[in-house]
C-alpha positions as CSV (number, residue, x, y, z in Angstrom):
1,M,-5.1,-25.5,-39.5
2,R,-3.7,-22.0,-39.7
3,L,-3.4,-20.2,-36.2
4,I,-4.4,-16.7,-36.3
5,A,-3.6,-14.5,-33.3
6,G,-5.8,-11.4,-32.7
7,I,-4.2,-8.5,-30.9
8,D,-5.5,-5.4,-29.2
9,E,-4.7,-3.0,-26.7
10,A,-6.5,-1.0,-24.2
11,G,-5.6,2.4,-22.2
12,R,-3.5,4.5,-25.3
13,G,-5.5,7.9,-23.6
14,P,-5.6,7.9,-19.9
15,L,-3.7,10.1,-18.2
16,A,-2.4,7.1,-15.9
17,G,-1.8,3.7,-15.7
18,P,-0.1,1.2,-18.0
19,V,-1.3,0.5,-21.7
20,V,-2.2,-3.0,-22.0
21,A,-2.4,-5.3,-24.9
22,A,-3.5,-9.0,-25.2
23,A,-3.3,-11.6,-28.1
24,V,-5.4,-14.3,-28.5
25,I,-5.7,-17.7,-30.6
26,L,-9.3,-18.8,-30.6
27,D,-10.0,-22.5,-30.7
28,P,-12.2,-22.8,-34.0
29,G,-13.7,-26.2,-32.3
30,R,-14.8,-24.0,-29.2
31,P,-16.6,-20.8,-30.3
32,I,-17.3,-18.1,-27.9
33,P,-20.7,-16.3,-28.6
34,G,-21.2,-12.8,-28.1
35,L,-17.5,-11.7,-29.2
36,R,-17.4,-7.9,-29.9
37,D,-15.4,-4.7,-29.2
38,S,-15.0,-4.3,-25.5
39,K,-16.1,-0.8,-25.4
40,L,-19.3,-1.8,-26.4
41,L,-20.1,-4.5,-23.6
42,S,-21.3,-3.9,-20.0
43,P,-18.4,-4.7,-17.5
44,L,-20.1,-7.7,-16.0
45,R,-20.6,-8.9,-20.1
46,R,-16.7,-8.2,-20.4
47,E,-15.8,-10.0,-17.2
48,A,-18.0,-13.2,-18.4
49,L,-16.8,-13.3,-21.9
50,A,-13.1,-12.8,-20.9
51,A,-13.4,-15.9,-18.5
52,S,-14.6,-17.9,-21.4
53,I,-11.8,-16.5,-23.8
54,R,-9.3,-17.7,-21.1
55,A,-10.8,-21.0,-20.6
56,R,-11.6,-21.8,-24.5
57,S,-8.7,-20.2,-26.3
58,L,-5.7,-22.3,-27.9
59,A,-3.5,-19.6,-26.0
60,W,-3.8,-16.1,-24.7
61,A,-1.5,-13.6,-23.2
62,V,-1.5,-10.2,-22.0
63,G,1.7,-7.4,-22.0
64,E,2.0,-4.1,-21.0
65,A,4.2,-1.3,-21.3
66,G,4.5,1.0,-17.8
67,V,4.3,4.4,-17.3
68,D,8.0,4.8,-17.3
69,E,7.9,3.3,-20.8
70,I,5.2,5.4,-21.9
71,D,7.1,8.6,-20.8
72,A,10.5,7.9,-22.1
73,M,9.2,6.4,-25.6
74,N,5.7,7.7,-26.1
75,I,2.4,6.0,-26.2
76,L,2.6,4.7,-29.8
77,E,5.9,3.1,-29.5
78,A,4.9,1.9,-25.9
79,T,1.7,0.3,-27.5
80,L,3.4,-1.5,-30.0
81,L,5.9,-2.7,-27.1
82,A,2.9,-3.9,-25.3
83,M,1.7,-5.9,-28.2
84,R,4.8,-7.4,-29.2
85,R,5.2,-8.5,-25.2
86,A,1.6,-9.9,-25.3
87,C,2.4,-12.1,-28.7
88,D,5.7,-13.1,-27.1
89,G,3.7,-14.4,-24.3
90,L,1.5,-16.9,-26.3
91,A,2.6,-20.8,-25.6
92,I,2.1,-21.2,-29.6
93,T,3.7,-19.5,-31.8
94,P,0.8,-18.1,-34.4
95,D,1.2,-18.3,-38.3
96,E,-0.1,-14.9,-38.5
97,A,-1.4,-11.8,-36.1
98,L,-4.3,-9.6,-37.0
99,V,-3.6,-6.1,-35.0
100,D,-6.6,-3.8,-34.3
101,G,-5.9,-0.5,-36.0
102,N,-3.3,0.9,-38.6
103,R,0.4,0.1,-37.0
104,A,1.6,-3.2,-36.5
105,P,4.7,-3.9,-34.2
106,L,7.4,-6.2,-35.3
107,L,6.2,-9.5,-34.1
108,R,7.6,-13.3,-34.6
109,C,5.0,-14.2,-37.2
110,P,3.7,-11.7,-39.9
111,A,1.3,-9.2,-38.7
112,R,-1.8,-7.7,-40.8
113,T,-3.3,-4.4,-39.5
114,V,-7.6,-4.2,-39.4
115,V,-9.1,-0.8,-39.0
116,K,-12.1,-1.5,-36.6
117,G,-10.9,-4.9,-36.1
118,D,-12.1,-4.9,-32.4
119,R,-15.4,-4.8,-34.0
120,D,-15.5,-6.6,-36.9
121,V,-12.9,-9.6,-36.3
122,P,-13.8,-12.1,-33.4
123,V,-10.0,-12.8,-32.6
124,I,-9.3,-9.1,-32.2
125,S,-12.6,-8.6,-30.2
126,A,-11.6,-11.6,-28.0
127,A,-8.0,-9.7,-27.2
128,S,-10.1,-6.1,-26.8
129,I,-12.0,-8.1,-24.3
130,L,-8.6,-9.6,-22.4
131,A,-7.0,-6.4,-22.7
132,K,-9.5,-4.4,-21.2
133,T,-10.6,-6.3,-18.4
134,A,-6.7,-7.0,-17.7
135,R,-6.2,-3.1,-17.5
136,D,-9.3,-2.3,-15.7
137,A,-8.1,-4.8,-12.8
138,L,-4.6,-2.8,-12.6
139,L,-6.7,0.1,-12.3
140,V,-8.5,-1.3,-9.2
141,E,-5.2,-2.0,-7.8
142,L,-3.6,1.4,-8.4
143,D,-7.1,3.4,-6.9
144,R,-6.2,1.1,-3.3
145,R,-2.8,2.4,-3.2
146,W,-3.9,6.0,-4.4
147,P,-7.3,6.4,-3.6
148,V,-7.7,10.2,-4.0
149,Y,-7.5,10.1,-7.9
150,G,-10.8,7.5,-8.2
151,F,-8.9,5.4,-10.6
152,A,-10.9,2.6,-9.9
153,R,-14.0,4.7,-11.2
154,H,-12.4,6.6,-14.4
155,K,-9.6,4.0,-15.3
156,G,-7.3,7.0,-15.1
157,Y,-9.1,8.9,-18.0
158,G,-9.0,12.7,-18.0
159,T,-12.6,13.2,-16.5
160,A,-13.3,16.2,-14.7
161,S,-12.8,14.4,-11.0
162,H,-9.8,13.4,-12.3
163,L,-8.4,16.8,-13.5
164,A,-9.7,18.0,-10.0
165,A,-7.7,15.1,-8.1
166,L,-4.7,16.1,-10.1
167,A,-5.2,19.7,-9.4
168,A,-5.4,19.3,-5.7
169,H,-3.0,16.7,-5.1
170,G,-0.8,16.5,-7.9
171,P,0.4,13.4,-9.8
172,C,1.3,10.2,-8.2
173,P,3.8,7.7,-9.5
174,A,1.1,6.2,-11.5
175,H,0.6,8.9,-13.6
176,R,2.0,9.5,-17.2
177,R,4.1,12.4,-16.8
178,S,4.7,13.0,-20.5
179,F,0.9,13.7,-20.9
180,A,0.2,17.3,-21.2
181,P,-2.7,17.7,-18.3
182,V,-0.2,15.6,-15.8
183,A,2.9,17.4,-17.2
184,Q,1.6,20.7,-15.7
185,H,1.5,19.6,-12.0
186,R,4.6,19.1,-9.7
187,L,5.2,15.2,-8.6
188,T,4.0,15.3,-5.0
189,F,4.6,11.6,-4.2
């Protein structure tokens, strides 16, 4: 049996928080119904599927690249780094990795990209769900540390309320200072 890992990320576009990637090797003997792109699922359904993925997969891992790394190298390179960390975290080395999108990191196994893979390939959908739920949990934690920004609500995206909080309070250490909407404000924390 060939072991295929799916890899996807969450959090490339937000103004705050890390970019998070997940790698998953599904168990063909324990299918998980309902896998699809995490963006098409309700938060409750995502959480339920994430629990099933963690319980039924042959292996799974999450990797991230933090705000300092994003600011130092750029979001694309940080995303590829998070993906590599997720794949390296797998307890089993896959025979191949299928990576959502059109850019793949250098991995310890051959990798192929699949545009819209999070929608069309169940193992990538599983990775999408784990990455999204892990990142959302991190943003809820950031919200506890810096509640004035509303991270738990918007997950770091540049919503009107987030931009208003940035204007009123300046950025905190969780913000990506290399992103234009953040760079125009002076760091106040």
